[in-house]
LUMLODREN-668684 format. One line per field, with one value per residue (C-alpha): chain; x, y, z; residue number from 0. Coordinates in Angstrom, 1 decimal. Layout:
BEGIN
bado	c(A	...)
X	c(X	...)
Y	c(Y	...)
Z	c(Z	...)
drense	c(NUM	...)
***
This chain:
BEGIN
bado	c(A	A	A	A	A	A	A	A	A	A	A	A	A	A	A	A	A	A	A	A	A	A	A	A	A	A	A	A	A	A	A	A	A	A	A	A	A	A	A	A	A	A	A	A	A	A	A	A	A	A	A	A	A	A	A	A	A)
X	c(99.7	96.1	93.9	90.4	90.1	86.7	85.1	86.1	89.8	90.9	91.5	95.0	95.9	94.9	96.9	99.9	99.5	99.3	102.4	104.3	103.5	100.5	97.3	94.7	91.1	89.0	85.3	84.7	85.7	84.3	81.1	80.4	77.6	77.5	76.8	79.3	78.2	78.7	82.1	83.0	81.5	84.0	87.0	86.4	86.5	89.4	91.3	91.9	92.6	90.0	91.3	88.7	88.2	84.7	84.9	81.6	82.4)
Y	c(103.5	102.9	102.0	101.0	99.2	99.4	96.2	96.9	96.6	93.0	91.0	90.0	93.7	94.2	91.2	92.5	95.9	94.1	92.0	95.3	96.2	98.5	98.2	97.6	96.4	95.2	96.1	92.9	90.9	93.0	94.5	93.3	95.1	98.3	101.6	104.4	106.4	103.3	102.8	106.4	105.7	102.9	104.9	108.2	107.2	104.8	107.6	105.3	106.5	105.1	103.4	102.7	102.3	103.9	107.1	108.6	108.1)
Z	c(84.1	85.1	82.1	81.4	78.0	76.4	75.3	71.6	72.5	71.9	75.0	73.8	73.6	77.2	78.2	76.4	78.2	81.5	80.7	80.3	83.9	83.5	85.5	82.9	83.3	80.3	80.2	78.3	81.4	84.3	82.8	79.2	77.3	79.4	77.8	77.3	80.3	82.5	81.1	82.1	85.5	85.9	84.8	86.6	90.3	89.7	87.9	84.8	81.3	78.9	75.7	73.0	69.3	69.6	67.5	68.8	72.5)
drense	c(0	1	2	3	4	5	6	7	8	9	10	11	12	13	14	15	16	17	18	19	20	21	22	23	24	25	26	27	28	29	30	31	32	33	34	35	36	37	38	39	40	41	42	43	44	45	46	47	48	49	50	51	52	53	54	55	56)
***
């Protein structure tokens, strides 16, 4: 599964997901501080499912 974890997802959770064989990228590592639109701009072309705790995304 190809995932993009928003910055509010704990790093340890992302590492756990990766250890289970999933392709996960964490916004906190690759582009900290970016806005919601920019997060979607990362996920969409790479066909990644976004995971977030942001309730107003």
